[in-house]
N, C-alpha and C positions, 0 to 999 in steps of 0.2 A: 288914925293910922289905918290906911287901906290895905287889906289883904290881897295879895296877889296869887291868883290860882292859875296853874298851867292849864292850857287848852289841849284836848285830845282825849284818847281813849286809854282806859286802864288795861292792863294785861288780862285781867279777869274778863272784862267786857269783850275784849277780842277774842278770848278762848271760848266764851259762850256762844258768840256768832259763829265761829268756826265749827263748833259742835253741832249747832242747828244746821248749818249747811251740809255737814257731813252725814247727819242723819236723813236729811231731805234727799241727798244723792243716793243713799244706800236703799231708800224706799223706792225711788224712782227707777233705778237701773234695771231691776228685773222686769218691769213693765215695758221699758224701752226695748229691751232685748226680745221679749215676746212679740212686741209690735214689729221690730225689724224682720223677725222670723216669719210672721204672718204676711207681711208685705212681700218678702221674697217667695213664699209659696203662692201667693195670689198672682205675682208677676209670671211665675213659671206656668201657672194654669192658663193666664191670658195669652201666653206665648203659644202654647199648644192649641188653644182655641182658634186663634189667628191662622196657625199652620193648617188646621183641619178645614177652616173656612176658605182658605186660598188654594187647597189641594186641586179641587175640581178645575179651577181656572188654570193652574199651572199644567195639569194634564192636558187641557185643551190646547194650551200654547205649545206644549211638547209634540201635539199631533199624534200620540200613540196612547194606548191603554196603559194602565198601572194597577198593581195590586199590592194590597197590605196583606201579607201572608199571615195565616193563622198560626198561633204559638201555642205550645202545651201548657204554658204558664207565663210567669213574668220573666221577660228577658231584657237585655239592654235596648234602650231607645233606638240606638244606631242599626241594630239587626233589623228592626221592622221597617224603618224609613230609609234603609239604604237604597239609593237609586230614585228616591222620590223627587218630582220636580221642584219641591220647596221642602226645606228642612231647617231645624233649628241649629244655630252654631253649636258646635261641641260644648264650648263653655257654658252655654245656656241650658243644654240638655243635661249637663251634669251627670249625675247617676240616676237619672229617671229611668224607670223601668216600665215596660208596656206589655200588656196581654191582649191579644186579638183572638177570641175564640173562634171565629170563622172568618174565611177570606172575605176581604171587602175590595171589590172589583170596580175600578174607575174606567169607564169607556172614553174613547177619544173625544166625545162631545161633552165631557164633564159630568155625566150622569153616573150615579154608582149604585151598588146593590144594597147598601146599608148594612148596619150591624153595630156591635158595640165595641168600644175601646176602653180597657181599664188601664189606668195609670197609677204607678206608685211613685210618689213625688219623693224628693230628696229627704224630707223630714219623715218619711215613712207613711204619710197619709195617703189613702187611696181614693181615687175618684173615678167615676164611670161616665163615659160620654156615649150617648145613643145617637147614631147617624141614620136618620130616616131617608129612604130613597125618594125621588131621585136626585134631590139636590145635596143631600148629605149634610145639613147643617148641624153642627154638633150641639146637643142638648145634654145638659148634666142630669144624671139621675140621682134621685135622693136616696 
């Protein structure tokens, strides 16, 4: 007499598999959140570097001088870059704050006086960019 066995998984086997998947998700989720935050921060830094690199060209196209005014401390991004020939969209700038210790002047030919720009990103991380005259290419300070 042949014994007939049902094909399929038992409830216990399914519960063990679900438990393993749940533990894997619980371990992976914090790492994925940290990765997403790091990518967002890096994107914000890349956007500001691109803005600073394109600022001399924007000033030349505009045909006039432009100044990044000095601030006494960290102020909202929009206050410093107000009137700039190129700027980050409001949603990308977010709550970024900027500190410019001394005025940075851009002449009509795109040359600038140089200086430092300190950024406080949304996550609270602070980054300093050094702008060396006359081209003022942003270089991150360690």
